[in-house]
Jmol script that loads the backbone (N, CA, C; Angstrom):
load data "model"
ATOM      1  N   MET A   1       1.166  -1.151  -0.020  1.00  0.00           N
ATOM      2  CA  MET A   1      -0.050   0.198  -0.409  1.00  0.00           C
ATOM      3  C   MET A   1       0.661   0.814   0.105  1.00  0.00           C
ATOM      4  N   ALA A   2       0.405   1.967  -1.208  1.00  0.00           N
ATOM      5  CA  ALA A   2       1.313   3.016  -0.902  1.00  0.00           C
ATOM      6  C   ALA A   2       0.989   4.268   0.610  1.00  0.00           C
ATOM      7  N   ARG A   3       1.931   4.830   1.047  1.00  0.00           N
ATOM      8  CA  ARG A   3       2.340   5.378   2.382  1.00  0.00           C
ATOM      9  C   ARG A   3       2.298   7.037   2.295  1.00  0.00           C
ATOM     10  N   HIS A   4       3.025   7.234   0.368  1.00  0.00           N
ATOM     11  CA  HIS A   4       2.579   9.006   0.703  1.00  0.00           C
ATOM     12  C   HIS A   4       2.310   9.453  -0.736  1.00  0.00           C
ATOM     13  N   PHE A   5       2.204  10.443  -0.816  1.00  0.00           N
ATOM     14  CA  PHE A   5       2.315  10.550  -2.275  1.00  0.00           C
ATOM     15  C   PHE A   5       2.460  12.554  -2.384  1.00  0.00           C
ATOM     16  N   VAL A   6       2.748  12.968  -3.875  1.00  0.00           N
ATOM     17  CA  VAL A   6       3.317  14.431  -4.169  1.00  0.00           C
ATOM     18  C   VAL A   6       2.168  15.022  -4.375  1.00  0.00           C
ATOM     19  N   LEU A   7       2.027  16.398  -3.201  1.00  0.00           N
ATOM     20  CA  LEU A   7       1.151  17.415  -3.742  1.00  0.00           C
ATOM     21  C   LEU A   7       1.795  18.431  -3.829  1.00  0.00           C
ATOM     22  N   ASP A   8       1.630  19.375  -4.634  1.00  0.00           N
ATOM     23  CA  ASP A   8       2.193  20.671  -4.940  1.00  0.00           C
ATOM     24  C   ASP A   8       3.743  20.956  -4.334  1.00  0.00           C
ATOM     25  N   GLU A   9       4.957  19.437  -5.089  1.00  0.00           N
ATOM     26  CA  GLU A   9       6.472  19.298  -4.859  1.00  0.00           C
ATOM     27  C   GLU A   9       6.454  18.697  -2.862  1.00  0.00           C
ATOM     28  N   ASN A  10       4.874  18.790  -2.189  1.00  0.00           N
ATOM     29  CA  ASN A  10       5.392  18.397  -1.059  1.00  0.00           C
ATOM     30  C   ASN A  10       5.195  17.112  -1.437  1.00  0.00           C
ATOM     31  N   ILE A  11       5.652  16.255  -0.230  1.00  0.00           N
ATOM     32  CA  ILE A  11       5.017  14.459  -0.062  1.00  0.00           C
ATOM     33  C   ILE A  11       4.538  14.741   1.556  1.00  0.00           C
ATOM     34  N   VAL A  12       3.050  14.280   0.473  1.00  0.00           N
ATOM     35  CA  VAL A  12       1.856  14.167   2.190  1.00  0.00           C
ATOM     36  C   VAL A  12       1.788  12.813   2.393  1.00  0.00           C
ATOM     37  N   ILE A  13       2.137  12.439   3.588  1.00  0.00           N
ATOM     38  CA  ILE A  13       2.363  10.670   4.163  1.00  0.00           C
ATOM     39  C   ILE A  13       0.290  10.508   4.271  1.00  0.00           C
ATOM     40  N   LEU A  14      -0.076   9.820   3.670  1.00  0.00           N
ATOM     41  CA  LEU A  14      -1.373   8.947   3.920  1.00  0.00           C
ATOM     42  C   LEU A  14      -1.854   9.312   5.792  1.00  0.00           C
ATOM     43  N   ALA A  15      -3.028   9.444   5.560  1.00  0.00           N
ATOM     44  CA  ALA A  15      -3.319   8.924   7.299  1.00  0.00           C
ATOM     45  C   ALA A  15      -3.856   8.086   7.297  1.00  0.00           C
ATOM     46  N   GLN A  16      -2.936   7.438   8.658  1.00  0.00           N
ATOM     47  CA  GLN A  16      -3.316   6.869   8.698  1.00  0.00           C
ATOM     48  C   GLN A  16      -4.187   5.891  10.271  1.00  0.00           C
ATOM     49  N   LYS A  17      -4.233   7.395  11.128  1.00  0.00           N
ATOM     50  CA  LYS A  17      -4.643   7.227  12.639  1.00  0.00           C
ATOM     51  C   LYS A  17      -6.068   7.427  12.219  1.00  0.00           C
ATOM     52  N   GLY A  18      -6.704   6.509  12.393  1.00  0.00           N
ATOM     53  CA  GLY A  18      -8.619   6.594  12.861  1.00  0.00           C
ATOM     54  C   GLY A  18      -8.794   6.328  11.365  1.00  0.00           C
ATOM     55  N   LEU A  19      -8.095   5.315  10.516  1.00  0.00           N
ATOM     56  CA  LEU A  19      -8.708   5.025   9.325  1.00  0.00           C
ATOM     57  C   LEU A  19      -8.491   3.368   9.093  1.00  0.00           C
ATOM     58  N   GLU A  20      -7.761   3.143  10.164  1.00  0.00           N
ATOM     59  CA  GLU A  20      -7.499   1.475   9.818  1.00  0.00           C
ATOM     60  C   GLU A  20      -9.328   1.025  10.284  1.00  0.00           C
ATOM     61  N   GLN A  21     -10.260   1.896  10.597  1.00  0.00           N
ATOM     62  CA  GLN A  21     -12.159   0.958  10.377  1.00  0.00           C
ATOM     63  C   GLN A  21     -12.545   0.549   8.599  1.00  0.00           C
ATOM     64  N   LEU A  22     -11.128   0.960   7.635  1.00  0.00           N
ATOM     65  CA  LEU A  22     -11.909   1.661   6.792  1.00  0.00           C
ATOM     66  C   LEU A  22     -12.318  -0.081   6.477  1.00  0.00           C
ATOM     67  N   THR A  23     -11.592  -0.997   6.871  1.00  0.00           N
ATOM     68  CA  THR A  23     -12.480  -2.200   6.467  1.00  0.00           C
ATOM     69  C   THR A  23     -13.925  -2.449   7.228  1.00  0.00           C
ATOM     70  N   GLN A  24     -13.917  -2.226   8.401  1.00  0.00           N
ATOM     71  CA  GLN A  24     -15.377  -2.657   8.996  1.00  0.00           C
ATOM     72  C   GLN A  24     -16.085  -1.786   8.763  1.00  0.00           C
ATOM     73  N   LEU A  25     -15.660  -0.260   7.964  1.00  0.00           N
ATOM     74  CA  LEU A  25     -17.007   0.227   7.506  1.00  0.00           C
ATOM     75  C   LEU A  25     -17.204   0.250   6.477  1.00  0.00           C
ATOM     76  N   GLY A  26     -16.588  -1.040   5.554  1.00  0.00           N
ATOM     77  CA  GLY A  26     -17.176  -1.651   4.390  1.00  0.00           C
ATOM     78  C   GLY A  26     -16.694  -0.879   2.903  1.00  0.00           C
ATOM     79  N   ILE A  27     -15.731  -0.152   3.172  1.00  0.00           N
ATOM     80  CA  ILE A  27     -14.793   0.770   1.706  1.00  0.00           C
ATOM     81  C   ILE A  27     -13.592  -0.568   1.065  1.00  0.00           C
ATOM     82  N   ASP A  28     -14.497  -1.069   0.376  1.00  0.00           N
ATOM     83  CA  ASP A  28     -13.393  -2.105  -0.572  1.00  0.00           C
ATOM     84  C   ASP A  28     -11.629  -1.480  -0.932  1.00  0.00           C
ATOM     85  N   GLU A  29     -11.421  -2.163  -0.852  1.00  0.00           N
ATOM     86  CA  GLU A  29      -9.619  -2.101  -0.437  1.00  0.00           C
ATOM     87  C   GLU A  29      -9.047  -1.487  -1.286  1.00  0.00           C
ATOM     88  N   GLY A  30      -9.601  -1.317  -2.796  1.00  0.00           N
ATOM     89  CA  GLY A  30      -9.664  -0.576  -4.312  1.00  0.00           C
ATOM     90  C   GLY A  30      -9.725   0.638  -3.538  1.00  0.00           C
ATOM     91  N   ASP A  31     -10.431   1.054  -3.252  1.00  0.00           N
ATOM     92  CA  ASP A  31     -11.025   2.640  -2.815  1.00  0.00           C
ATOM     93  C   ASP A  31      -9.984   3.146  -1.435  1.00  0.00           C
ATOM     94  N   ARG A  32      -9.458   2.291  -0.635  1.00  0.00           N
ATOM     95  CA  ARG A  32      -9.144   2.827   0.821  1.00  0.00           C
ATOM     96  C   ARG A  32      -7.640   3.499   0.358  1.00  0.00           C
ATOM     97  N   ASP A  33      -7.161   3.988  -0.594  1.00  0.00           N
ATOM     98  CA  ASP A  33      -6.048   4.197  -0.336  1.00  0.00           C
ATOM     99  C   ASP A  33      -6.259   5.838  -1.040  1.00  0.00           C
ATOM    100  N   PHE A  34      -7.177   5.659  -1.977  1.00  0.00           N
ATOM    101  CA  PHE A  34      -8.026   7.220  -2.051  1.00  0.00           C
ATOM    102  C   PHE A  34      -8.696   7.899  -1.166  1.00  0.00           C
ATOM    103  N   VAL A  35      -9.640   7.161   0.083  1.00  0.00           N
ATOM    104  CA  VAL A  35     -10.132   7.695   0.687  1.00  0.00           C
ATOM    105  C   VAL A  35      -8.961   8.440   2.190  1.00  0.00           C
ATOM    106  N   ARG A  36      -8.456   7.732   2.371  1.00  0.00           N
ATOM    107  CA  ARG A  36      -6.730   8.063   3.186  1.00  0.00           C
ATOM    108  C   ARG A  36      -6.191   9.422   2.657  1.00  0.00           C
ATOM    109  N   ALA A  37      -6.255   9.391   1.206  1.00  0.00           N
ATOM    110  CA  ALA A  37      -5.532  10.040   0.226  1.00  0.00           C
ATOM    111  C   ALA A  37      -6.606  11.639   0.573  1.00  0.00           C
ATOM    112  N   ALA A  38      -7.240  11.583   0.400  1.00  0.00           N
ATOM    113  CA  ALA A  38      -8.627  12.742   1.003  1.00  0.00           C
ATOM    114  C   ALA A  38      -8.229  13.119   2.224  1.00  0.00           C
ATOM    115  N   ALA A  39      -8.134  12.091   2.919  1.00  0.00           N
ATOM    116  CA  ALA A  39      -8.207  12.492   4.713  1.00  0.00           C
ATOM    117  C   ALA A  39      -6.763  13.121   4.747  1.00  0.00           C
ATOM    118  N   SER A  40      -6.040  13.405   4.506  1.00  0.00           N
ATOM    119  CA  SER A  40      -4.546  13.151   4.126  1.00  0.00           C
ATOM    120  C   SER A  40      -4.459  15.306   3.960  1.00  0.00           C
ATOM    121  N   VAL A  41      -5.536  15.240   3.463  1.00  0.00           N
ATOM    122  CA  VAL A  41      -5.337  16.901   2.799  1.00  0.00           C
ATOM    123  C   VAL A  41      -6.407  17.395   2.950  1.00  0.00           C
ATOM    124  N   GLN A  42      -6.766  18.723   4.153  1.00  0.00           N
ATOM    125  CA  GLN A  42      -8.165  19.445   4.274  1.00  0.00           C
ATOM    126  C   GLN A  42      -8.226  20.234   3.516  1.00  0.00           C
ATOM    127  N   GLY A  43      -9.387  19.572   2.696  1.00  0.00           N
ATOM    128  CA  GLY A  43     -10.308  20.647   1.836  1.00  0.00           C
ATOM    129  C   GLY A  43     -10.265  19.694   0.908  1.00  0.00           C
ATOM    130  N   SER A  44      -9.162  18.732   0.505  1.00  0.00           N
ATOM    131  CA  SER A  44      -9.557  18.076  -0.326  1.00  0.00           C
ATOM    132  C   SER A  44     -11.149  17.802  -0.721  1.00  0.00           C
ATOM    133  N   ILE A  45     -11.025  17.183  -2.558  1.00  0.00           N
ATOM    134  CA  ILE A  45     -12.287  16.992  -3.028  1.00  0.00           C
ATOM    135  C   ILE A  45     -12.029  15.264  -3.409  1.00  0.00           C
ATOM    136  N   LEU A  46     -12.866  14.301  -3.262  1.00  0.00           N
ATOM    137  CA  LEU A  46     -13.188  13.002  -3.829  1.00  0.00           C
ATOM    138  C   LEU A  46     -13.930  12.272  -4.733  1.00  0.00           C
ATOM    139  N   VAL A  47     -13.806  12.723  -5.901  1.00  0.00           N
ATOM    140  CA  VAL A  47     -14.837  12.990  -6.805  1.00  0.00           C
ATOM    141  C   VAL A  47     -14.231  11.159  -7.143  1.00  0.00           C
ATOM    142  N   THR A  48     -15.795  11.099  -7.164  1.00  0.00           N
ATOM    143  CA  THR A  48     -16.346   9.674  -7.646  1.00  0.00           C
ATOM    144  C   THR A  48     -17.411   9.442  -8.054  1.00  0.00           C
ATOM    145  N   THR A  49     -17.855   8.237  -9.146  1.00  0.00           N
ATOM    146  CA  THR A  49     -19.224   7.805  -9.891  1.00  0.00           C
ATOM    147  C   THR A  49     -19.328   6.846  -8.399  1.00  0.00           C
ATOM    148  N   ASP A  50     -18.965   6.274  -7.222  1.00  0.00           N
ATOM    149  CA  ASP A  50     -19.170   4.823  -6.762  1.00  0.00           C
ATOM    150  C   ASP A  50     -20.078   5.558  -5.528  1.00  0.00           C
ATOM    151  N   GLY A  51     -21.573   5.107  -5.780  1.00  0.00           N
ATOM    152  CA  GLY A  51     -22.507   5.586  -4.883  1.00  0.00           C
ATOM    153  C   GLY A  51     -22.618   4.677  -3.616  1.00  0.00           C
ATOM    154  N   PRO A  52     -22.129   3.749  -3.425  1.00  0.00           N
ATOM    155  CA  PRO A  52     -22.248   2.729  -2.258  1.00  0.00           C
ATOM    156  C   PRO A  52     -20.878   3.411  -2.140  1.00  0.00           C
ATOM    157  N   LEU A  53     -19.852   3.649  -2.684  1.00  0.00           N
ATOM    158  CA  LEU A  53     -18.884   4.342  -1.367  1.00  0.00           C
ATOM    159  C   LEU A  53     -19.312   5.724  -0.482  1.00  0.00           C
ATOM    160  N   THR A  54     -19.536   6.341  -1.471  1.00  0.00           N
ATOM    161  CA  THR A  54     -19.936   8.039  -0.939  1.00  0.00           C
ATOM    162  C   THR A  54     -21.215   7.849   0.349  1.00  0.00           C
ATOM    163  N   ALA A  55     -21.760   6.579  -0.296  1.00  0.00           N
ATOM    164  CA  ALA A  55     -23.232   6.600   1.225  1.00  0.00           C
ATOM    165  C   ALA A  55     -22.097   6.068   2.074  1.00  0.00           C
ATOM    166  N   ARG A  56     -21.116   5.194   2.444  1.00  0.00           N
ATOM    167  CA  ARG A  56     -20.740   4.620   3.390  1.00  0.00           C
ATOM    168  C   ARG A  56     -19.739   6.070   4.005  1.00  0.00           C
ATOM    169  N   ILE A  57     -18.897   6.856   3.378  1.00  0.00           N
ATOM    170  CA  ILE A  57     -18.178   7.844   3.376  1.00  0.00           C
ATOM    171  C   ILE A  57     -18.550   8.685   4.522  1.00  0.00           C
ATOM    172  N   GLU A  58     -20.178   9.050   3.961  1.00  0.00           N
ATOM    173  CA  GLU A  58     -21.417  10.182   4.081  1.00  0.00           C
ATOM    174  C   GLU A  58     -21.505   9.911   5.981  1.00  0.00           C
ATOM    175  N   GLU A  59     -22.288   8.403   5.508  1.00  0.00           N
ATOM    176  CA  GLU A  59     -23.153   7.689   6.585  1.00  0.00           C
ATOM    177  C   GLU A  59     -22.131   8.172   7.722  1.00  0.00           C
ATOM    178  N   GLN A  60     -20.870   7.570   7.462  1.00  0.00           N
ATOM    179  CA  GLN A  60     -20.006   7.130   8.445  1.00  0.00           C
ATOM    180  C   GLN A  60     -19.194   8.398   9.113  1.00  0.00           C
ATOM    181  N   GLY A  61     -19.714   9.465   8.138  1.00  0.00           N
ATOM    182  CA  GLY A  61     -18.941  11.231   9.199  1.00  0.00           C
ATOM    183  C   GLY A  61     -17.198  11.151   8.496  1.00  0.00           C
ATOM    184  N   ILE A  62     -16.792  10.358   7.851  1.00  0.00           N
ATOM    185  CA  ILE A  62     -15.447  10.396   7.401  1.00  0.00           C
ATOM    186  C   ILE A  62     -15.406  11.217   6.671  1.00  0.00           C
ATOM    187  N   ASP A  63     -15.455  11.648   6.108  1.00  0.00           N
ATOM    188  CA  ASP A  63     -15.564  13.245   5.398  1.00  0.00           C
ATOM    189  C   ASP A  63     -15.707  14.392   6.067  1.00  0.00           C
ATOM    190  N   ARG A  64     -16.100  15.028   6.522  1.00  0.00           N
ATOM    191  CA  ARG A  64     -16.371  15.054   7.885  1.00  0.00           C
ATOM    192  C   ARG A  64     -15.824  15.460   9.026  1.00  0.00           C
ATOM    193  N   GLN A  65     -15.484  14.604   9.963  1.00  0.00           N
ATOM    194  CA  GLN A  65     -14.354  14.127  10.728  1.00  0.00           C
ATOM    195  C   GLN A  65     -12.636  15.067  10.084  1.00  0.00           C
ATOM    196  N   TYR A  66     -12.607  14.107   8.544  1.00  0.00           N
ATOM    197  CA  TYR A  66     -10.856  14.617   7.883  1.00  0.00           C
ATOM    198  C   TYR A  66     -10.814  15.837   7.267  1.00  0.00           C
ATOM    199  N   GLY A  67     -12.278  16.587   7.156  1.00  0.00           N
ATOM    200  CA  GLY A  67     -12.389  17.330   6.146  1.00  0.00           C
ATOM    201  C   GLY A  67     -12.004  17.431   5.119  1.00  0.00           C
ATOM    202  N   PHE A  68     -12.866  16.364   4.304  1.00  0.00           N
ATOM    203  CA  PHE A  68     -12.397  16.560   2.664  1.00  0.00           C
ATOM    204  C   PHE A  68     -14.188  16.693   2.149  1.00  0.00           C
ATOM    205  N   ASN A  69     -14.363  16.530   1.408  1.00  0.00           N
ATOM    206  CA  ASN A  69     -15.673  16.722   0.583  1.00  0.00           C
ATOM    207  C   ASN A  69     -15.787  15.386  -0.398  1.00  0.00           C
ATOM    208  N   VAL A  70     -16.768  14.298  -0.958  1.00  0.00           N
ATOM    209  CA  VAL A  70     -16.885  13.406  -1.650  1.00  0.00           C
ATOM    210  C   VAL A  70     -18.187  14.523  -2.253  1.00  0.00           C
ATOM    211  N   MET A  71     -17.279  14.042  -4.297  1.00  0.00           N
ATOM    212  CA  MET A  71     -18.353  14.855  -4.915  1.00  0.00           C
ATOM    213  C   MET A  71     -18.712  13.636  -6.050  1.00  0.00           C
ATOM    214  N   SER A  72     -19.526  14.187  -7.367  1.00  0.00           N
ATOM    215  CA  SER A  72     -19.704  13.566  -8.098  1.00  0.00           C
ATOM    216  C   SER A  72     -18.133  13.799  -9.030  1.00  0.00           C
ATOM    217  N   HIS A  73     -18.545  14.102 -10.350  1.00  0.00           N
ATOM    218  CA  HIS A  73     -17.595  15.341 -11.778  1.00  0.00           C
ATOM    219  C   HIS A  73     -19.034  15.948 -11.481  1.00  0.00           C
ATOM    220  N   ARG A  74     -19.793  15.864 -11.833  1.00  0.00           N
ATOM    221  CA  ARG A  74     -20.763  16.725 -12.989  1.00  0.00           C
ATOM    222  C   ARG A  74     -21.725  17.943 -10.962  1.00  0.00           C
ATOM    223  N   GLU A  75     -20.407  17.293  -9.906  1.00  0.00           N
ATOM    224  CA  GLU A  75     -20.381  18.548  -8.842  1.00  0.00           C
ATOM    225  C   GLU A  75     -19.272  19.084  -8.976  1.00  0.00           C
ATOM    226  N   ALA A  76     -18.031  18.341  -8.811  1.00  0.00           N
ATOM    227  CA  ALA A  76     -17.001  18.617  -9.460  1.00  0.00           C
ATOM    228  C   ALA A  76     -16.294  19.692 -10.281  1.00  0.00           C
ATOM    229  N   LEU A  77     -17.098  19.339 -11.063  1.00  0.00           N
ATOM    230  CA  LEU A  77     -16.314  20.086 -12.924  1.00  0.00           C
ATOM    231  C   LEU A  77     -16.658  22.221 -12.404  1.00  0.00           C
ATOM    232  N   PRO A  78     -17.622  22.104 -12.214  1.00  0.00           N
ATOM    233  CA  PRO A  78     -17.849  23.343 -12.733  1.00  0.00           C
ATOM    234  C   PRO A  78     -16.952  24.624 -10.968  1.00  0.00           C
ATOM    235  N   LEU A  79     -16.449  23.447 -10.462  1.00  0.00           N
ATOM    236  CA  LEU A  79     -15.458  24.006  -9.183  1.00  0.00           C
ATOM    237  C   LEU A  79     -14.018  24.435  -9.894  1.00  0.00           C
ATOM    238  N   VAL A  80     -13.850  23.931 -11.095  1.00  0.00           N
ATOM    239  CA  VAL A  80     -12.817  24.074 -12.049  1.00  0.00           C
ATOM    240  C   VAL A  80     -12.902  24.647 -12.501  1.00  0.00           C
ATOM    241  N   GLY A  81     -13.991  25.518 -13.174  1.00  0.00           N
ATOM    242  CA  GLY A  81     -14.392  25.697 -14.558  1.00  0.00           C
ATOM    243  C   GLY A  81     -14.894  25.020 -15.942  1.00  0.00           C
ATOM    244  N   HIS A  82     -15.556  24.508 -15.377  1.00  0.00           N
ATOM    245  CA  HIS A  82     -16.040  23.517 -16.573  1.00  0.00           C
ATOM    246  C   HIS A  82     -17.057  22.827 -16.543  1.00  0.00           C
ATOM    247  N   GLU A  83     -18.095  23.059 -17.376  1.00  0.00           N
ATOM    248  CA  GLU A  83     -19.353  22.277 -17.203  1.00  0.00           C
ATOM    249  C   GLU A  83     -19.793  21.038 -17.414  1.00  0.00           C
ATOM    250  N   ALA A  84     -20.139  19.553 -17.046  1.00  0.00           N
ATOM    251  CA  ALA A  84     -20.237  18.591 -16.896  1.00  0.00           C
ATOM    252  C   ALA A  84     -20.709  18.051 -17.943  1.00  0.00           C
ATOM    253  N   GLU A  85     -19.991  16.892 -18.883  1.00  0.00           N
ATOM    254  CA  GLU A  85     -21.143  17.009 -19.909  1.00  0.00           C
ATOM    255  C   GLU A  85     -22.683  15.537 -19.156  1.00  0.00           C
ATOM    256  N   THR A  86     -23.475  15.482 -20.487  1.00  0.00           N
ATOM    257  CA  THR A  86     -24.358  15.228 -19.772  1.00  0.00           C
ATOM    258  C   THR A  86     -24.605  13.564 -20.415  1.00  0.00           C
TER     259      THR A  86
END
end "model"
wireframe off; spacefill off
backbone 0.3
color backbone group
């Protein structure tokens, strides 16, 4: 599993503390590093079309606890000045 990533030329260590429960919360193995990455950067946006993943994150309050947002691409694209295609 990845332990860090690069953001704006800085190395960010993936959040681990408090996220050990991702398995018990039903977060799929393939999604866990993405959730950890979003949780590692206050104000980040996790863009996904995975409805069940979004629901689990929001139901468990992981997004609120770590200060990130979960959005669909339709919600996220206008934030960067693009219109979502239908």
